[in-house]
N, C-alpha and C positions, 0 to 999 in steps of 0.2 A: 737743416741738414741737406746734403745733396740728394737729388732724386735719382734713384738707380732704375733707369728704364732700359728698354730694349736697345734704343739708339746709343746710349752710353756703353752698354755691354758690347755691342757690335763694333764700336770704335776702339775697344781695348782688347785686341785678340790675345794678348799675353797675360791678361788678368787671371790670377790664381785664387785670390781670397779677398773677401770684403770683411773687414774687422769692425764690428759694431761696438761702440762704447755704450754700455748699459745692457740691460737684460732684454727689454722689449724689442721684438723684430717685426711688429705688426705693420711697420712702414715699408717692409721689404717683401717683394713677390718671390718667395723662396723657390717655388716651382720653376719660374722663369729663369732665375739665377742659376739653379741647379742644371737646367737644360744647356747652359753655356759651359758646364763643367767647372763652375766657380764655387768654392766653398764659402760658407758664412759662419763667422764666429761671433760670440758675444762675451760679456764679462759678468757672469752671474755671481762670482765670489766677491768681487770688489764692492758690490752695492748692498750686500745684505744688512750690515749694521746700520749704515746711514739711513736706509729706507725704513728699517724697523724703528729707528729713533724718531723719524718724522711721524710715523704712525702713532707712537706714544705721545709725541708732542701735540699732535692734532687732537687726540682723545682728551688729554689733560686740559688743553686750551679751550676746547668746546665745553667740557664738563664744568669748568670753573669760569667760563665766559670771559676769558682773559682779554680778548680783543675789545669787546664792549667795555670792560672794566678800565682798560687803558684809556679809551676815548673819554670816559667819564672823568678819570683822574686828571687828564691834561686839558679838558675842555675849559675855555674861558667863561662858559656859562655856569659851571658847577659851583654851587654855594655850599652844599653839604653832601655827604655820602648817605644814600638811603640804607636804612637798616633791614629792609625787606627785599634787598637785591640778592637773590640766591642762585647758586649753581647746584650741581649734584656731585656726589662722591664717586670716585673711581675705585677706591679701596673697597674690597668685598663685592663689587658689582660683577655682573655676568658679561663676559666678553665672548662674542661669537666671531671666529675667524673663518672666512670663506677663502680657501686656498692655503693649505698648510705645506707649502714648499719651504725653501731655505729661509725666505724672509718671514713668512707666516710663523715658522717655528721660532725664529728670533724674537718676534713680537710676543709669543707665548712665554718665552723665557723671561722677558721683561715684565710681563703682566703678572707673572707668578709672585714677583716681589711686592706687588700691590694686593696680594691675597685675593686675586680675582678668581672667580669660577670661570674656567675656560672651556668653551665648546668649539668644535671645529668641524668643517665639512671639506672634504677633499676627494678628488677622483679615486685616489688610492689611500686606504687607511694606513696610518703610520704604525710602526712596530709597537708592541705593547710597552716595551721598556722606554721607547721615546715618548709615548703618551704619559707614562708614569713619571718620567723625569721632569715634566712641566705641569703635571696634574691636569692634562687635557682630556676631555671626553668627546668621543667621536659621535657625530650625528649623521646617520646614514641618509635621512631626509633633511635637507637643508631648511625646509619649512619649519621643522622643530627648532632649529637654531634661531631662526628669525623671530619666532614667537617668544622665546625664552630670554633673549639677550637684551641687556641694557645698552651695549655698544656693539655694533656690527662693523667689522673691518674687512674691506675687500682687498685681497692680495693675490689676484689671479692674472694670468696673461690674457691679453685681448685676442680672442679667437672667434670664429663664427659661432661657436657654442656659448661663449660668454658675452657676446654683443647684446647690450640691453638686458643683461642677466637680472638686474634689479629694476622692476617696472611697477606699475600701479598695484598689481596683485601682491607682489612681494612687500612693498612698503605698507600695504594694508594689513599684512600679517604681523608687522613689527609693533612693539608696545608704543603707546602714545608718548611715553617718557624716554624712548630710545633715541640713540644718536647713530647716524650712518657715517662711516669714515671710509674714504676711498684713496688708497695709495697705489692703485694699479694703473688703469687707463680710464679716461673720461667716458668713453663709449660703453663701458661696462654698466653704466647707469642710464636709464631713460630720463634725460634731464627735464623734459616737460612734466613727466610724472613726479619727479622730485620737487620741482617748483610748486606744483599743486599740493603735494603732501606737506611741504613746509609752510605754505600759506594757510592751509586748513588745519594745521597742528595734528596731522595724522601721525607724524613723528616729532620729537622735540627739536632736533637740530641735525645739521650735517657739517662735516669737516672734510674738505676736498683739497688734495694736492694736485689733482688732475681734473680737467674739464674737456668738453668737446664743443667747439674748437678751443685752441689755446693761443692767445688769450680769448676770453669770451667777448663778443661784441659789447661795447660799452653800455648799450641800452638793455642788455639781457636781464630778465627779471630776477635771476639768481643773485645779481649784484646789488639788488635793492632790499634784500631780506636781512634782518638782523639776527636770525637764528642759523646763519651759515657762515663758516670760515672758509675762505679760499686762499690758497697759497700758490705761487707761480711755478708749479712742477719742480720743487726743490728737494725731492726725496734723496737725490744723490749729490746735492750741491754742497759738499764740504771739501775743504782743501785736501784732506786725506783720501776721500773716496775718488776724487778726480785723478789724483796721482796713481792710486791703485788700479783704476780703470784703464789708464794709459798703459801701465805696465802689463796688465793682463791682456789688453788688445795686442800689444807689441809681441808678447810671448806667443800668442795664438798665430799671428801672421808669420812670424819667423819659423814656427814649427811647420806650417803649411809650405812655405817657400823652401824649407830644407827637406821636404818630402816626409815629414813625420806627422803623426796624428796630433791635431790641435787639441789642447787641454779642454777647450770649451767650444766644440763645434756644434752648431745648431742642427 
């Protein structure tokens, strides 16, 4: 993506709006851009379903060790399938969602179909009827969520408050049988602490659609572990989501250029 720096903004005196495709705007200096009188928009509505889907896909793939299983099934060295090669069940397990915005709520809707016990932590508690609709229980202290969950899914924006939100202490609070899933931003997790936790079986596994940086250096220790699944930041990479993001970005930009309020102004 292009770098929006002071030099670029100074060279574009008639710039009115920067339309970001996707929700995350952690790559933009919002304060500096605002000082130039430029509005920033994003596309929060277009991405919710595809991102919630990838969260569920990662949870299921990690629980049932799909990547490992595929490698065994296609390996030229495989002579027989082991009978003691086991995953864990998602059905009736406890899912802890950190960040119950639009995407987190969509994850909860999907998880309900698996009869999961759903815990969540959010800056603002959801309305009672919204909680009841998906059977979600609010954890005021997110430490409680970490201690009780079989799967912990991160669905937060990257901000100074959420940078390295999950570190050694938080991983230590999780069950040794638990799985950490990240569909937000790589820097929300302290990756060095995660490597250590996975190597020492402090937690069972991790499934990450995001890392820091992207892609990881090829010698990174995370790439050498068999209890981690990493995908190349494909949360919104569907034909339909990309079309919807383009439409939402265009609607935002046209609104600003026409002097109207943008539907999704950051």
